[in-house]
A tleap script that builds the chain and sets N, CA, C and O, in Angstrom:
source leaprc.protein.ff14SB
mol = sequence {
  NMET THR LEU GLY LEU ALA LEU LEU PHE GLY
  LEU VAL VAL MET PRO ALA LEU ILE TYR LEU
  PRO GLY PHE TYR VAL LEU ARG PRO TYR ALA
  ASN GLY GLY LEU PHE ALA LEU TYR GLY ASP
  TYR PHE LYS GLY LEU VAL GLU LEU ARG GLN
  SER CYS TRP ILE ALA VAL LEU GLY PRO PHE
  VAL PHE LEU SER LEU LEU ARG ILE PHE ARG
  ASP ILE LEU ARG LYS CLEU
}
set mol.1.N position { 1.969 3.650 17.440 }
set mol.1.CA position { 1.092 4.589 16.785 }
set mol.1.C position { 1.427 4.681 15.278 }
set mol.1.O position { 0.543 4.653 14.421 }
set mol.2.N position { 2.708 4.789 15.002 }
set mol.2.CA position { 3.138 4.888 13.607 }
set mol.2.C position { 2.784 3.622 12.840 }
set mol.2.O position { 2.320 3.691 11.702 }
set mol.3.N position { 3.003 2.470 13.459 }
set mol.3.CA position { 2.683 1.212 12.803 }
set mol.3.C position { 1.200 1.142 12.488 }
set mol.3.O position { 0.822 0.759 11.380 }
set mol.4.N position { 0.360 1.501 13.434 }
set mol.4.CA position { -1.088 1.451 13.220 }
set mol.4.C position { -1.549 2.370 12.109 }
set mol.4.O position { -2.346 1.973 11.260 }
set mol.5.N position { -1.049 3.608 12.109 }
set mol.5.CA position { -1.438 4.558 11.067 }
set mol.5.C position { -0.910 4.139 9.694 }
set mol.5.O position { -1.600 4.281 8.684 }
set mol.6.N position { 0.306 3.627 9.670 }
set mol.6.CA position { 0.873 3.184 8.389 }
set mol.6.C position { 0.124 1.976 7.848 }
set mol.6.O position { -0.120 1.887 6.645 }
set mol.7.N position { -0.244 1.045 8.722 }
set mol.7.CA position { -1.012 -0.120 8.264 }
set mol.7.C position { -2.407 0.285 7.817 }
set mol.7.O position { -2.921 -0.243 6.830 }
set mol.8.N position { -3.020 1.209 8.528 }
set mol.8.CA position { -4.340 1.703 8.123 }
set mol.8.C position { -4.252 2.380 6.757 }
set mol.8.O position { -5.113 2.176 5.901 }
set mol.9.N position { -3.218 3.178 6.559 }
set mol.9.CA position { -2.992 3.820 5.267 }
set mol.9.C position { -2.796 2.772 4.179 }
set mol.9.O position { -3.341 2.895 3.083 }
set mol.10.N position { -2.009 1.735 4.491 }
set mol.10.CA position { -1.762 0.668 3.523 }
set mol.10.C position { -3.011 -0.123 3.187 }
set mol.10.O position { -3.181 -0.568 2.052 }
set mol.11.N position { -3.887 -0.301 4.165 }
set mol.11.CA position { -5.115 -1.062 3.936 }
set mol.11.C position { -6.189 -0.260 3.213 }
set mol.11.O position { -6.914 -0.807 2.382 }
set mol.12.N position { -6.296 1.017 3.517 }
set mol.12.CA position { -7.421 1.807 3.012 }
set mol.12.C position { -7.046 2.687 1.819 }
set mol.12.O position { -7.786 2.748 0.837 }
set mol.13.N position { -5.914 3.358 1.900 }
set mol.13.CA position { -5.574 4.364 0.885 }
set mol.13.C position { -4.766 3.785 -0.281 }
set mol.13.O position { -4.971 4.174 -1.431 }
set mol.14.N position { -3.857 2.864 0.012 }
set mol.14.CA position { -2.995 2.337 -1.037 }
set mol.14.C position { -3.749 1.705 -2.212 }
set mol.14.O position { -3.358 1.925 -3.358 }
set mol.15.N position { -4.812 0.929 -1.974 }
set mol.15.CA position { -5.524 0.389 -3.145 }
set mol.15.C position { -6.073 1.485 -4.064 }
set mol.15.O position { -6.049 1.341 -5.286 }
set mol.16.N position { -6.564 2.573 -3.480 }
set mol.16.CA position { -7.062 3.675 -4.308 }
set mol.16.C position { -5.916 4.353 -5.060 }
set mol.16.O position { -6.069 4.747 -6.217 }
set mol.17.N position { -4.767 4.485 -4.393 }
set mol.17.CA position { -3.610 5.094 -5.056 }
set mol.17.C position { -3.054 4.200 -6.159 }
set mol.17.O position { -2.438 4.691 -7.105 }
set mol.18.N position { -3.262 2.918 -6.044 }
set mol.18.CA position { -2.855 1.990 -7.101 }
set mol.18.C position { -3.880 1.998 -8.236 }
set mol.18.O position { -3.518 1.911 -9.410 }
set mol.19.N position { -5.150 2.101 -7.879 }
set mol.19.CA position { -6.231 2.042 -8.868 }
set mol.19.C position { -6.233 3.272 -9.786 }
set mol.19.O position { -6.353 3.132 -11.004 }
set mol.20.N position { -6.103 4.458 -9.219 }
set mol.20.CA position { -6.254 5.684 -10.014 }
set mol.20.C position { -5.263 5.788 -11.180 }
set mol.20.O position { -5.697 6.000 -12.312 }
set mol.21.N position { -3.968 5.650 -10.953 }
set mol.21.CA position { -3.063 5.709 -12.117 }
set mol.21.C position { -3.295 4.549 -13.083 }
set mol.21.O position { -3.192 4.714 -14.299 }
set mol.22.N position { -3.607 3.377 -12.534 }
set mol.22.CA position { -3.877 2.230 -13.395 }
set mol.22.C position { -5.087 2.457 -14.275 }
set mol.22.O position { -5.111 2.031 -15.429 }
set mol.23.N position { -6.100 3.132 -13.731 }
set mol.23.CA position { -7.304 3.433 -14.501 }
set mol.23.C position { -6.988 4.347 -15.676 }
set mol.23.O position { -7.488 4.142 -16.782 }
set mol.24.N position { -6.158 5.355 -15.435 }
set mol.24.CA position { -5.853 6.317 -16.504 }
set mol.24.C position { -4.831 5.779 -17.507 }
set mol.24.O position { -4.882 6.122 -18.688 }
set mol.25.N position { -3.916 4.950 -17.049 }
set mol.25.CA position { -2.869 4.455 -17.946 }
set mol.25.C position { -3.287 3.147 -18.625 }
set mol.25.O position { -3.099 2.982 -19.831 }
set mol.26.N position { -3.849 2.229 -17.855 }
set mol.26.CA position { -4.127 0.893 -18.363 }
set mol.26.C position { -5.601 0.654 -18.686 }
set mol.26.O position { -5.952 -0.395 -19.227 }
set mol.27.N position { -6.452 1.600 -18.366 }
set mol.27.CA position { -7.906 1.511 -18.551 }
set mol.27.C position { -8.551 0.843 -17.342 }
set mol.27.O position { -7.847 0.431 -16.420 }
set mol.28.N position { -9.879 0.730 -17.328 }
set mol.28.CA position { -10.594 0.236 -16.135 }
set mol.28.C position { -10.134 -1.147 -15.687 }
set mol.28.O position { -9.662 -1.965 -16.478 }
set mol.29.N position { -10.292 -1.370 -14.382 }
set mol.29.CA position { -9.930 -2.644 -13.765 }
set mol.29.C position { -10.750 -3.760 -14.397 }
set mol.29.O position { -11.954 -3.601 -14.598 }
set mol.30.N position { -10.126 -4.867 -14.707 }
set mol.30.CA position { -10.769 -5.947 -15.463 }
set mol.30.C position { -11.960 -6.567 -14.733 }
set mol.30.O position { -12.929 -6.970 -15.377 }
set mol.31.N position { -11.906 -6.650 -13.410 }
set mol.31.CA position { -12.981 -7.295 -12.656 }
set mol.31.C position { -14.074 -6.336 -12.220 }
set mol.31.O position { -15.018 -6.762 -11.555 }
set mol.32.N position { -13.988 -5.077 -12.562 }
set mol.32.CA position { -14.994 -4.092 -12.156 }
set mol.32.C position { -14.333 -2.767 -11.836 }
set mol.32.O position { -13.339 -2.392 -12.459 }
set mol.33.N position { -14.885 -2.059 -10.866 }
set mol.33.CA position { -14.371 -0.754 -10.496 }
set mol.33.C position { -13.476 -0.804 -9.271 }
set mol.33.O position { -12.846 -1.817 -8.968 }
set mol.34.N position { -13.444 0.319 -8.582 }
set mol.34.CA position { -12.589 0.471 -7.413 }
set mol.34.C position { -12.972 -0.510 -6.302 }
set mol.34.O position { -12.096 -1.091 -5.661 }
set mol.35.N position { -14.263 -0.695 -6.072 }
set mol.35.CA position { -14.689 -1.587 -4.997 }
set mol.35.C position { -14.380 -3.049 -5.321 }
set mol.35.O position { -14.145 -3.846 -4.413 }
set mol.36.N position { -14.381 -3.401 -6.584 }
set mol.36.CA position { -13.962 -4.754 -6.978 }
set mol.36.C position { -12.473 -4.940 -6.694 }
set mol.36.O position { -12.041 -6.018 -6.286 }
set mol.37.N position { -11.694 -3.883 -6.912 }
set mol.37.CA position { -10.273 -3.947 -6.594 }
set mol.37.C position { -10.074 -4.136 -5.095 }
set mol.37.O position { -9.241 -4.938 -4.673 }
set mol.38.N position { -10.843 -3.394 -4.285 }
set mol.38.CA position { -10.753 -3.570 -2.833 }
set mol.38.C position { -11.086 -5.013 -2.440 }
set mol.38.O position { -10.402 -5.602 -1.603 }
set mol.39.N position { -12.119 -5.572 -3.032 }
set mol.39.CA position { -12.480 -6.955 -2.743 }
set mol.39.C position { -11.367 -7.923 -3.087 }
set mol.39.O position { -11.037 -8.805 -2.295 }
set mol.40.N position { -10.787 -7.760 -4.269 }
set mol.40.CA position { -9.682 -8.625 -4.682 }
set mol.40.C position { -8.442 -8.402 -3.814 }
set mol.40.O position { -7.680 -9.332 -3.548 }
set mol.41.N position { -8.255 -7.159 -3.381 }
set mol.41.CA position { -7.116 -6.795 -2.531 }
set mol.41.C position { -7.207 -7.506 -1.181 }
set mol.41.O position { -6.239 -8.122 -0.736 }
set mol.42.N position { -8.350 -7.424 -0.540 }
set mol.42.CA position { -8.512 -8.073 0.761 }
set mol.42.C position { -8.509 -9.597 0.623 }
set mol.42.O position { -8.039 -10.306 1.513 }
set mol.43.N position { -9.029 -10.087 -0.480 }
set mol.43.CA position { -8.970 -11.528 -0.746 }
set mol.43.C position { -7.506 -11.958 -0.910 }
set mol.43.O position { -7.109 -13.022 -0.435 }
set mol.44.N position { -6.723 -11.134 -1.577 }
set mol.44.CA position { -5.301 -11.420 -1.745 }
set mol.44.C position { -4.546 -11.397 -0.426 }
set mol.44.O position { -3.596 -12.159 -0.243 }
set mol.45.N position { -4.955 -10.539 0.490 }
set mol.45.CA position { -4.324 -10.526 1.810 }
set mol.45.C position { -4.582 -11.830 2.548 }
set mol.45.O position { -3.687 -12.385 3.186 }
set mol.46.N position { -5.814 -12.312 2.454 }
set mol.46.CA position { -6.164 -13.576 3.115 }
set mol.46.C position { -5.429 -14.742 2.469 }
set mol.46.O position { -5.011 -15.677 3.153 }
set mol.47.N position { -5.274 -14.685 1.152 }
set mol.47.CA position { -4.576 -15.745 0.424 }
set mol.47.C position { -3.055 -15.597 0.473 }
set mol.47.O position { -2.333 -16.382 -0.141 }
set mol.48.N position { -2.571 -14.593 1.202 }
set mol.48.CA position { -1.143 -14.327 1.390 }
set mol.48.C position { -0.408 -14.034 0.090 }
set mol.48.O position { 0.718 -14.489 -0.107 }
set mol.49.N position { -1.046 -13.272 -0.798 }
set mol.49.CA position { -0.365 -12.848 -2.024 }
set mol.49.C position { 0.682 -11.798 -1.673 }
set mol.49.O position { 0.415 -10.842 -0.945 }
set mol.50.N position { 1.852 -11.998 -2.200 }
set mol.50.CA position { 2.978 -11.131 -1.884 }
set mol.50.C position { 2.728 -9.679 -2.301 }
set mol.50.O position { 3.089 -8.761 -1.565 }
set mol.51.N position { 2.124 -9.460 -3.456 }
set mol.51.CA position { 1.896 -8.106 -3.945 }
set mol.51.C position { 0.960 -7.319 -3.030 }
set mol.51.O position { 1.151 -6.120 -2.829 }
set mol.52.N position { -0.030 -7.976 -2.489 }
set mol.52.CA position { -0.967 -7.300 -1.581 }
set mol.52.C position { -0.286 -6.932 -0.270 }
set mol.52.O position { -0.505 -5.847 0.266 }
set mol.53.N position { 0.535 -7.833 0.239 }
set mol.53.CA position { 1.217 -7.548 1.497 }
set mol.53.C position { 2.285 -6.480 1.334 }
set mol.53.O position { 2.559 -5.736 2.276 }
set mol.54.N position { 2.891 -6.389 0.164 }
set mol.54.CA position { 3.852 -5.314 -0.096 }
set mol.54.C position { 3.135 -3.971 -0.058 }
set mol.54.O position { 3.667 -2.998 0.476 }
set mol.55.N position { 1.932 -3.912 -0.621 }
set mol.55.CA position { 1.160 -2.668 -0.602 }
set mol.55.C position { 0.759 -2.288 0.814 }
set mol.55.O position { 0.734 -1.103 1.146 }
set mol.56.N position { 0.445 -3.268 1.657 }
set mol.56.CA position { 0.051 -2.979 3.037 }
set mol.56.C position { 1.247 -2.517 3.862 }
set mol.56.O position { 1.152 -1.534 4.597 }
set mol.57.N position { 2.357 -3.212 3.744 }
set mol.57.CA position { 3.520 -2.914 4.573 }
set mol.57.C position { 4.405 -1.816 4.004 }
set mol.57.O position { 5.284 -1.309 4.700 }
set mol.58.N position { 4.184 -1.441 2.747 }
set mol.58.CA position { 5.010 -0.430 2.100 }
set mol.58.C position { 5.107 0.892 2.842 }
set mol.58.O position { 6.215 1.391 3.037 }
set mol.59.N position { 3.985 1.485 3.267 }
set mol.59.CA position { 4.086 2.765 3.988 }
set mol.59.C position { 4.887 2.669 5.283 }
set mol.59.O position { 5.642 3.585 5.606 }
set mol.60.N position { 4.735 1.577 6.028 }
set mol.60.CA position { 5.493 1.414 7.270 }
set mol.60.C position { 6.981 1.253 6.983 }
set mol.60.O position { 7.810 1.847 7.672 }
set mol.61.N position { 7.325 0.461 5.981 }
set mol.61.CA position { 8.732 0.273 5.626 }
set mol.61.C position { 9.331 1.590 5.157 }
set mol.61.O position { 10.468 1.910 5.504 }
set mol.62.N position { 8.583 2.353 4.377 }
set mol.62.CA position { 9.060 3.655 3.897 }
set mol.62.C position { 9.326 4.598 5.070 }
set mol.62.O position { 10.374 5.242 5.115 }
set mol.63.N position { 8.390 4.688 6.019 }
set mol.63.CA position { 8.588 5.547 7.183 }
set mol.63.C position { 9.758 5.074 8.035 }
set mol.63.O position { 10.515 5.890 8.560 }
set mol.64.N position { 9.909 3.774 8.174 }
set mol.64.CA position { 11.026 3.234 8.955 }
set mol.64.C position { 12.366 3.581 8.310 }
set mol.64.O position { 13.311 3.962 9.000 }
set mol.65.N position { 12.444 3.449 6.990 }
set mol.65.CA position { 13.682 3.806 6.294 }
set mol.65.C position { 13.983 5.295 6.414 }
set mol.65.O position { 15.138 5.687 6.582 }
set mol.66.N position { 12.952 6.120 6.329 }
set mol.66.CA position { 13.160 7.561 6.519 }
set mol.66.C position { 13.715 7.861 7.900 }
set mol.66.O position { 14.628 8.677 8.033 }
set mol.67.N position { 13.188 7.224 8.919 }
set mol.67.CA position { 13.682 7.428 10.284 }
set mol.67.C position { 15.123 6.948 10.433 }
set mol.67.O position { 15.934 7.612 11.078 }
set mol.68.N position { 15.441 5.815 9.849 }
set mol.68.CA position { 16.805 5.291 9.934 }
set mol.68.C position { 17.783 6.248 9.262 }
set mol.68.O position { 18.824 6.575 9.831 }
set mol.69.N position { 17.451 6.696 8.053 }
set mol.69.CA position { 18.342 7.620 7.340 }
set mol.69.C position { 18.457 8.954 8.060 }
set mol.69.O position { 19.529 9.558 8.076 }
set mol.70.N position { 17.372 9.418 8.651 }
set mol.70.CA position { 17.413 10.666 9.419 }
set mol.70.C position { 18.352 10.529 10.603 }
set mol.70.O position { 19.142 11.432 10.875 }
set mol.71.N position { 18.274 9.411 11.311 }
set mol.71.CA position { 19.161 9.181 12.452 }
set mol.71.C position { 20.621 9.079 12.012 }
set mol.71.O position { 21.516 9.582 12.691 }
set mol.72.N position { 20.854 8.432 10.882 }
set mol.72.CA position { 22.224 8.325 10.366 }
set mol.72.C position { 22.762 9.701 10.024 }
set mol.72.O position { 23.906 10.015 10.354 }
set mol.73.N position { 21.951 10.535 9.362 }
set mol.73.CA position { 22.410 11.869 8.985 }
set mol.73.C position { 22.637 12.752 10.196 }
set mol.73.O position { 23.520 13.609 10.164 }
set mol.74.N position { 21.881 12.577 11.251 }
set mol.74.CA position { 22.085 13.353 12.470 }
set mol.74.C position { 23.416 13.022 13.124 }
set mol.74.O position { 24.055 13.891 13.717 }
set mol.75.N position { 23.834 11.768 13.016 }
set mol.75.CA position { 25.083 11.345 13.639 }
set mol.75.C position { 26.308 11.782 12.850 }
set mol.75.O position { 27.416 11.814 13.385 }
set mol.76.N position { 26.115 12.117 11.585 }
set mol.76.CA position { 27.271 12.538 10.760 }
set mol.76.C position { 27.699 13.896 11.110 }
set mol.76.O position { 28.650 14.414 10.524 }
savepdb mol mol.pdb
quit
């Protein structure tokens, strides 16, 4: 369940979370707007770009690390 929700978050929400600060700090996305970023993002997943896969797997890895550290702290 956690893996599915984290991957869904990585696929749907992470591109928007990457786009918004980039829009305000770096100006508009060079290839278009938010939907152009989504298109390039999914294209990057198919092309196995490392940066896209880090964005997809990031939420799951973060939750996994939180669980590991929580378990370690409980044992102390």
